[in-house]
N, C-alpha and C positions, 0 to 999 in steps of 0.2 A: 654496380654494386647495390644490393638490396638494402633498403633502409628499414629501420625498426618501426614497428607499428606505433610505438609511443610518440615518435616524431609526427606522424600523421594525426594522431589524436590531439596533440597540442595545437596543430594548425587548423583543425576543423572541429567546431564546438560540439557537434552532435556525434562525432565518430567514437565508437566504443569497440573494444574487443568482445568476442562472443562470451567469454567468461565473465567479464565485467557486467555485460548486459544481463546475464543469468543471475548474478548476485543481486543486482538492483531489482530484478523481477521478483526474487525471493522476498526482498524487503517490502515491495509493493503488495505482495500477496498476503504476508503474515503479520506485518507491523501493527495493524489496527485490530487484529483478531483476538489478542490475548488480554486486552485491558477491559474495554467497555462492552464489546459485543456479547460476552457471556451474560451480563446483566439483562440485556434485551432478550436473549434466547431463553434465559432462566424463567423469565416471566411469561413469555409467549409460548415456548415449545416444551418447557419442563424437562423431563428426562429424555425427551427426543431431541434435545439441543445438538447432540452429536450428529444425528442424521441430517438435521437442517444445515449445520456447519459443513458437513461433508458434501452435501448437494450443492450448496452455494460455492464452495471452494472448487468443486469439479467444474461448475459453470465458469468460474473465474479463470481456471487453468485453460479452458477452451478459448476464452477471450485472449489469454496470453499467447496461445498458439497463433491466432489470427494477427495479433499485434506484432509478433515476431516476423510474420510474413511481410507485414508492412515495413518493418525495420530492415528486413533483408533487401527490400526494394529501395532502400535509402531513406525511409521514413516518410511521414505525411508531406513535408515540404517538397519532396522529390516526385510525388505522384502527379501524373498529368491529368488532374481533375479539371473540369470546367471551373473558371474563376469564381463564379457565383456560388457553386457548390462548395468549393474549397474555403471560401471566406465564411460561409455558413457553418461548416464543420469547425473551423478555427474559433468562431464566435461562441459556438456551443461549448467547446472544450475550455475556452477562457472562463465562461460562466461556471462550468462544472468544477474546474480546479480551484477557482477562487472561493466558491462556497464550501468545497471540501477543506480548503485551507482554513477558512473561518471556523468551521465546526471542530476540526481536530486540533487546531492551535488553541482553541478555547478549552478543549478537553485536557490537553497536556498542561496548560497553564493552571487550570483548576486543581489538577493533582499536585503540581509543584507548590501552588499557593497554600493549599489546605493541609498537605501532608508533610512536605519537605521543609517548607519555610514557616510553618506554624501560623496559619491563618492570616497571611499578608493579603492585601487586595489583589484580585485576579488580574485587573487591567494592566498594571505596570509590569507584571510578570509576562503577560501576553505580548506587550510591546517589546520587551527585551528578547523574548523567544523569536518573534518575527524578525527583529533586527539581526539576530545571530544567523537565522536561516537565510536572510538576504545576503549577508556577507559570504556565506557558504555557497549560495546559489550563483553568485557572480563567477565562481570558478567553473561552473557548467557541469554537464553530465559526466565528463571525463574525470573530474576531480572526485565526484561521488563514487564512480566505479573504482577508482584507485583506493579511496578510503574503505570501501567494502572489502577489497582484497586484503587490506591490512587488518580490519576488524573481524574478518571471518574467523581468524584464529581465536580471538577473544570470545566469539560466540560459541565455538567448539569447547573452549575451556569452561565457560560458565555452564554450558549444558551438562558436561561431565561432572562438574562440581555439584550441580543441583541433584543429579542422579545419585551420586555417592553420599552426600552429606544431608540432603533435605529429609526431614522427618515428617511423613504424612500421617494424617489421621483418617485415612480412607477406609471404607468398608466395602468390600466387593459386592455385598448384598445390595448396597445402594445402586450399583450399576445394573442390576437385573431389570430395573424399570426401562432401560433402553430397549429391551427386547419384548416389552409388552405389546399386545395387538392394538392398543389405543393410540392412534396417531392424530387425535383431534387437534393438537396444537401445532402440527407440522406446517400446515399452510400459513397460519398466522406467523409462525416463526420465520418462514421464508420471506414474507412481505416485510416483517419488522427488521430483519437482518440485512436486507439488500443495501442499505446505506453504507455499510462497511465494505462494499465491493465496488467493482468498476474501475479500480486503480490501474488495471492493465492498459488503459487508454494512454498512460504516460509513455509506454513502450513504443507507441506509434511514432514518437518523435526521435527515437534512437536511429542511428545510422550504423547498421551491422553489415554493410556490403563488403567491408574490407577494401583493399586497393591493390591493383596489379603491381607486382614488383615489391610488395611489402610482406615481410615475414610475420605472419600472424600464427601464434601457437595453436589457435583453435580453428585453423582454416580447413582441416580435414573434415569431410562430411560425417564420418563415423565419430570423430571427436565431438563435433557439434551436437550430434544426436545424444551422445553420452552426457554432455554437459546439460542439455535441455531436460533429459530424462531424470538426471540426478536432482536438478533444481526443482522440477515439478514434484517428484516423489518426496523430497525433503519437506517441501511446503505442505503438501497434503497430509503426510504422516505426522508432522509436528502439530498441525491444527487438530487432527483427529485424536492424537494422543492426549493433547491438552484437555479436550472436552471429555474424553473418557475418564481421565484422572479426576477432573473437576466433578463429574457426576458421581463417581465412586466416593469422593470426599464429602459431598454435600447432599446427595440424594435428591429429593424432590425440589420443585422450583421454589417453594416458600422458604425452605431451609437454605437453599443456595442464595437467595436474595437477602435474607436477613443476616446471614453470617458473612458473606464474602463481598457482595456488590451492592450494599445499601446506598452508597454514594455513586455518582457518575464516574468518579475517578478513584475507585477504591482498590487500586492495584496493590497498595501496601497491605491493606487488610487481607487480601487474598494470599499474599506471600507469608504473612504472619500466621494465618491459619494452616497453610500447607506445610510450613516447616521453617527452617532457620537460615535459608539461603537468601535473605532479604536484600542486602546491599549488592552482592554480585548481580542478582537478577534486576534490581532497580537500575544499576549502571548500564547493563545490557539494554534494558528497555528504553532508557533515556537516549542512548546512542542510536538505536534502530529507529525510534520514532522521530528523532530530530532529522536523521537522514531521509526518512519518509517525507516529512514536511518539506524539506529542501527540494527533493525531486518533484513534489507536487508544485512548489513555487516556480521551479524552472520551467515545468510544463505549462503553467499558467502564463508565464512570460513569453514562451515560444508561441502559444496560442494567440496572445494579445498582439505580438508583432506580426503574426501571419494574418490576423483579421484586419489589421490596419495597414497591411502591405508595406511594412517598414523593415529595414535591414537590422540584423542583430548587432549589438554592441555590448561592451562591458560596463556600461553605465548602470549605476544603482537605482536610477530613477524609476524604471519599470517595476523593479522589485518592491521599492518603497510604495509605489502607487497601488500595487496589488495587495501588499501587506496592509496598507491603510484602508483599502476597500474591505478586506477581510475583517479587520478590526472594527470598522464602522458597522458592518453587517452583524457581527457577533454582539456588539454593544446594544444595537437597536432591536434585533429580532431574537437573539438567543440569550438574553440577559437572565431570564427566569428559567428554572429547571424544567418546568412544564413546557415552556416554549421550545426548549432544546429537544426534549424527548419527542414532542409532536413533530418538529421539523425533521428529526432523524428517522422517524418511523413512517413519515408520509412524503414530504417534498423530496428529501435526499434519496429516498428509495426509488422514486420515479426517475430522478436524475441519473442515478447509478444504473438503472435498467436501460435508459437511453444511451448511456456511455458504453455499456456492454454491447448494445446493438450497433452503435456507430463503429466501435472497434472491430466487430465481426464484419461489418460492411466494408470497411477499408481493407481488411485482410483478404476478403473474397475478391475485391477489385484488384488487389496486388497479385493474387494468384492468377486471375484471369489475364492480366497484362503480361505476367511472366510466361504463361502458357502460349499466348499469341507471339511473344518475342521469340520463343524457342521454335515455333512453327515457321516463322519467317526466316530464321537462320538455318 
């Protein structure tokens, strides 16, 4: 008798259904793009922010494609790479995810501390946030995938609510700048915005192979293609639509920065200016970004265990160690606003570019191994 895919997921910590993997991929692609990335692109690319975001998102979706190929082969832990190469990849991903966790946990904590909790200290909020993410991360990728299946309905509801009830102050003439022939800020925007990408590397740890004798509703190849196409299209269109509306509302870069994103964590200022759907959008944003941080934390833990050649466990110690490292890095190197901006537009951009390259390399290796296996059979 065939068992249910849920039973397999509960027994194997990286096992995910294809639908759950697609939902988590959507979170990884869009979660960090709606809050602080516009402030960077507004200053660097101006009215060309839409084209910069579209280009970077297209590159990210290509990385997602290669990451899924790795996940279809069982994920990075299942690849027959030379031990030295595998440990090196693990070590790089452990560094990458930990620094990502430090930067974006600081970002969320700054928003919560300054906007929601009325100027409370950022450090205690960051400690509580990382503690909550550690408790969630202990449940693994499977729990995150299940949560996404539940909250996907909330996302759809908030999206429709915002379309129906939000009052915008946009002017379509402001959007005409997107089509001007001056693309002087395009390259600068690409370099400045890279730090908000590279998250597809987390998908390299998923196990999307399925299992013989297990009933998986997404096992059909045509169904898998439809799921992947829907997830990619939704992610790309949501980001493009956001930047189009954003540009129509705020026009040139100076006006965008002054009105909407003068702070690093000015999400509330943006929703205030765009309309009246503040709290539904804030709740949605809080859920998505917390899930994002949790997936990053799980990936950092998987990388740490892989680099140290240790078996996985449900102990909270690795999560607390990584959270503590992220907290220390943030307190020492990202304490000042100028330090944070410099890190995100320089160091983090290089790390993200390397992560995209590593993700593509693993995907190509997985494709090559798969092709050789088919030839042998």
